[in-house]
Each structure stands twice: as C-alpha cells, then as structure tokens.
C-alpha positions as CSV (number, residue, x, y, z in Angstrom):
1,C,2.5,4.8,8.6
2,R,2.1,8.3,9.6
3,V,1.8,6.7,12.9
4,G,3.7,3.8,12.8
5,H,1.1,1.4,12.4
6,A,2.1,-0.9,9.4
7,F,3.6,-4.4,8.1
8,I,6.8,-3.5,8.7
9,G,10.0,-5.1,10.7
10,E,9.7,-1.6,13.3
11,Y,6.4,-2.8,14.2
12,Y,7.1,-6.5,14.7
13,V,9.6,-5.2,17.4
14,Q,7.7,-2.3,19.0
15,F,4.8,-4.6,20.0
16,N,6.6,-7.6,20.4
17,I,5.0,-9.2,17.2
18,P,6.6,-12.6,16.2
19,E,7.4,-11.8,12.5
20,P,10.3,-11.2,10.5
21,V,12.0,-7.6,11.1
22,D,14.1,-8.0,8.6
23,C,13.3,-5.8,5.0
24,P,13.1,-8.9,1.6
25,C,15.7,-6.9,0.3
26,G,18.3,-8.3,2.7
27,I,19.8,-4.7,3.4
28,G,19.2,-5.0,7.1
29,Y,16.4,-4.2,9.7
30,Q,12.8,-2.8,7.5
31,T,12.2,0.5,8.9
32,R,9.5,2.9,7.9
33,E,12.8,5.1,6.6
34,H,14.5,2.2,4.9
35,I,11.3,1.4,2.9
36,L,10.1,5.3,2.5
37,R,14.3,6.6,1.6
38,D,16.8,3.7,0.7
39,C,15.0,-0.3,0.0
40,P,15.1,-1.2,-3.9
41,R,12.4,-3.2,-3.7
42,Y,10.1,0.2,-4.1
43,E,12.2,3.0,-6.2
44,D,10.3,3.0,-9.4
45,H,7.2,4.4,-7.5
46,R,9.9,6.9,-5.2
47,Y,9.0,9.5,-7.7
48,H,5.9,10.2,-6.0
49,L,8.0,11.2,-2.6
50,R,10.1,13.1,-4.6
51,D,7.6,15.5,-6.5
52,V,7.2,16.5,-3.4
53,S,10.9,16.0,-1.2
54,P,13.8,15.6,-3.3
55,Q,15.8,14.4,-0.7
56,I,12.5,12.2,0.6
57,S,12.6,14.5,4.2
58,L,10.5,12.8,6.4
59,P,8.6,15.7,8.4
60,T,7.8,16.8,4.6
61,I,6.5,13.4,3.3
62,L,4.6,12.1,7.0
63,G,3.8,16.1,8.1
64,T,2.7,18.3,5.1
65,R,-0.3,17.6,3.1
66,K,0.9,17.4,-0.1
67,G,3.6,14.8,1.4
68,V,0.9,12.7,2.2
69,D,-1.0,13.2,-0.6
70,A,2.5,11.6,-2.0
71,L,3.3,8.9,0.3
72,A,-1.1,7.6,-0.3
73,S,-0.1,7.8,-4.1
74,F,3.3,5.6,-2.8
75,I,1.6,3.5,-1.0
76,W,-1.2,2.9,-3.4
77,E,0.3,1.7,-6.0
78,S,3.8,0.2,-4.7
79,G,2.3,-1.6,-2.1
80,A,4.6,-0.6,0.7
81,F,3.6,-1.2,4.6
82,M,1.1,-3.0,3.3
83,K,1.2,-7.1,4.4
84,T,2.2,-8.8,0.7
85,G,4.7,-5.6,0.0
86,E,3.8,-6.3,-3.5
87,P,3.2,-3.9,-6.0
88,R,-0.6,-3.8,-7.0
89,P,-2.0,-4.5,-10.3
90,K,-2.3,-1.7,-12.7
91,H,-6.1,-3.5,-13.9
92,W,-8.7,-4.9,-11.1
93,E,-10.6,-7.8,-12.6
94,L,-13.7,-8.6,-12.0
95,P,-14.5,-12.2,-11.4
96,E,-16.0,-13.7,-14.1
97,Y,-18.2,-16.9,-13.2
98,E,-18.8,-19.6,-15.3
99,N,-22.5,-21.1,-15.7
100,E,-23.5,-18.7,-13.5
101,P,-27.6,-18.2,-14.4
102,D,-28.7,-15.0,-15.8
103,P,-30.9,-13.7,-13.7
104,E,-34.5,-12.8,-13.9
105,P,-36.0,-9.5,-15.5
106,W,-37.1,-6.9,-13.6
107,D,-40.7,-6.4,-14.3
108,E,-41.7,-2.8,-13.2
109,D,-45.2,-2.9,-13.7
110,A,-45.3,-6.5,-11.5
111,E,-47.2,-6.1,-8.0
112,D,-45.0,-7.1,-4.4
113,D,-46.7,-10.0,-3.1
C-alpha cells in the first residue's frame, strides 16, 4: 500500500490489469486515499489511523514510523488492500480432521535404524 502496490482499482489502471476499478462500496474509483479516508467499508477500523493523524494525513500515515505502524494495524484488522477486502476473522481456527490417526508414541530410547 505504501508504494502503491495493492489489490485496488488505482493499481489495476496503472498496470493495465483487467480487474474492476470501482470500489465495492459503490462510491466510485477505488484509490488508496479513498480506502484510507473515505470508504464506508473501513470506517470501523479507521481509528487506528486517527490515533496517529486525526485528519488521516497521507504523508503522516505513509511516511512516519507511527503512521506505518497504525497502517499495518488498520490493514491487518480491516482486510483493506487485500484481494477480498474483507476483515480477517477475530479468531483463527486451526482445521480439525476427523478420523485422523494418532501418531505413534515417540520412544527416546529406541535406536535409529
């Protein structure tokens, strides 16, 4: 996102990638600034950015250590700039496999063949 590489319309136009360029929110062209400042899809997560810059100044968010840390938290929690653009689940669940055999017990005294 800092250097403009992201799954957004602005990037697709710049590199002539045949993907939709409008924001799924329906407001218009999907740009980095739109996502960070205006897109209603990410309003609930924008507090990360406002803690560092109340007006969400792009030079502050993209160009300072505190801004980049806030941006990372915003992206991680919101899913912004990811292919799906959807928030990540709050709790990651490891897959469970039914009928998976238990591993053989490990014997420390056994000799290697």
